[in-house]
KEKE-3310 file (N, C-alpha, C; in steps of 0.2 Angstrom, whole numbers, plus 5000, padded with zeros to 4 digits):
npx = (5542:5537:5523:5527:5539:5534:5527:5537:5545:5535:5534:5547:5547:5537:5543:5554:5548:5542:5553:5558:5548:5549:5562:5560:5551:5558:5568:5579:5575:5561:5558:5556:5543:5535:5537:5530:5517:5514:5511:5499:5486:5489:5489:5484:5470:5458:5443:5429:5415:5398:5391:5380:5368:5369:5364:5368:5375:5366:5364:5354:5353:5356:5347:5333:5317:5302)
npy = (5663:5649:5639:5626:5625:5626:5614:5605:5607:5602:5589:5584:5586:5577:5565:5565:5564:5552:5543:5546:5540:5527:5524:5526:5516:5504:5505:5500:5503:5502:5489:5480:5484:5483:5469:5464:5468:5462:5449:5449:5445:5432:5427:5416:5418:5416:5407:5415:5420:5422:5436:5436:5443:5444:5438:5423:5423:5418:5407:5410:5405:5391:5384:5373:5375:5372)
npz = (5421:5414:5410:5407:5413:5427:5427:5425:5437:5447:5443:5445:5459:5463:5459:5467:5480:5479:5478:5491:5499:5495:5499:5513:5516:5514:5523:5536:5549:5548:5546:5556:5561:5550:5548:5559:5556:5544:5548:5554:5547:5547:5560:5572:5580:5594:5590:5584:5594:5597:5606:5621:5617:5603:5587:5578:5562:5547:5533:5521:5508:5509:5516:5516:5509:5517)
capx = (5542:5531:5519:5531:5544:5531:5525:5544:5546:5531:5535:5553:5545:5533:5547:5558:5543:5541:5559:5558:5543:5551:5568:5558:5548:5563:5574:5580:5571:5554:5558:5552:5536:5532:5537:5524:5511:5513:5509:5492:5481:5490:5489:5478:5466:5453:5437:5423:5409:5394:5389:5374:5363:5370:5362:5373:5373:5363:5365:5347:5353:5357:5341:5328:5310:5297)
capy = (5656:5647:5633:5620:5625:5624:5607:5601:5607:5598:5582:5583:5586:5571:5560:5565:5562:5545:5540:5546:5535:5520:5523:5525:5509:5499:5506:5495:5504:5500:5482:5476:5486:5480:5462:5462:5470:5457:5443:5450:5441:5425:5425:5412:5420:5412:5408:5420:5417:5428:5438:5434:5446:5444:5432:5420:5424:5412:5407:5409:5401:5384:5381:5370:5377:5366)
capz = (5422:5409:5412:5406:5419:5433:5427:5426:5444:5450:5441:5449:5466:5464:5459:5474:5485:5478:5480:5498:5502:5494:5504:5520:5517:5514:5528:5541:5555:5547:5544:5562:5561:5544:5549:5563:5552:5539:5551:5557:5544:5548:5567:5574:5586:5596:5586:5585:5598:5598:5613:5623:5614:5596:5584:5573:5555:5544:5526:5518:5502:5511:5520:5512:5511:5518)
cpx = (5536:5528:5523:5536:5540:5529:5532:5545:5542:5532:5542:5551:5541:5538:5552:5554:5543:5547:5560:5554:5546:5557:5565:5555:5552:5569:5574:5576:5563:5553:5554:5545:5532:5532:5531:5518:5509:5510:5502:5487:5482:5490:5483:5475:5461:5447:5432:5418:5405:5392:5382:5368:5363:5367:5367:5371:5371:5364:5358:5347:5354:5351:5336:5321:5306:5290)
cpy = (5654:5641:5627:5620:5623:5616:5602:5601:5602:5591:5580:5582:5579:5565:5559:5562:5554:5541:5540:5541:5528:5519:5522:5518:5504:5500:5501:5496:5502:5492:5478:5478:5483:5472:5460:5463:5465:5450:5444:5446:5434:5422:5421:5414:5415:5413:5413:5417:5423:5429:5436:5437:5446:5437:5430:5422:5418:5413:5405:5404:5393:5381:5379:5373:5371:5368)
cpz = (5418:5413:5412:5411:5425:5433:5428:5433:5448:5449:5445:5457:5468:5464:5465:5479:5485:5480:5488:5501:5501:5499:5511:5521:5517:5519:5533:5548:5554:5546:5550:5562:5555:5545:5553:5560:5547:5541:5554:5554:5546:5555:5568:5581:5588:5592:5588:5589:5599:5605:5615:5619:5606:5593:5579:5566:5552:5537:5523:5512:5504:5514:5514:5514:5512:5516)
residu = (UNK:UNK:UNK:UNK:UNK:UNK:UNK:UNK:UNK:UNK:UNK:UNK:UNK:UNK:UNK:UNK:UNK:UNK:UNK:UNK:UNK:UNK:UNK:UNK:UNK:UNK:UNK:UNK:UNK:UNK:UNK:UNK:UNK:UNK:UNK:UNK:UNK:UNK:UNK:UNK:UNK:UNK:UNK:UNK:UNK:UNK:UNK:UNK:UNK:UNK:UNK:UNK:UNK:UNK:UNK:UNK:UNK:UNK:UNK:UNK:UNK:UNK:UNK:UNK:UNK:UNK)
# end
C-alpha cells in the first residue's frame, strides 16, 4: 500500500464523515432541538440586576473629568 492509497482512503473517510454529520444535522429528529436552540439569543429574559455585593459596570470614557 503506497502513500497515495492511504491518502485516498483517508480522504474518502473524511468525506463520508462530513456527509454523515450533514445528514445528522438536517434530520427530522434534530429539527426540534435545533429549533429550540436557535431561539435562545432572541428570548426576552428579565433584565440583569446586580446582586447586593456587585458593582455596576461603568463606562470611563463617557465621564467628564472635573
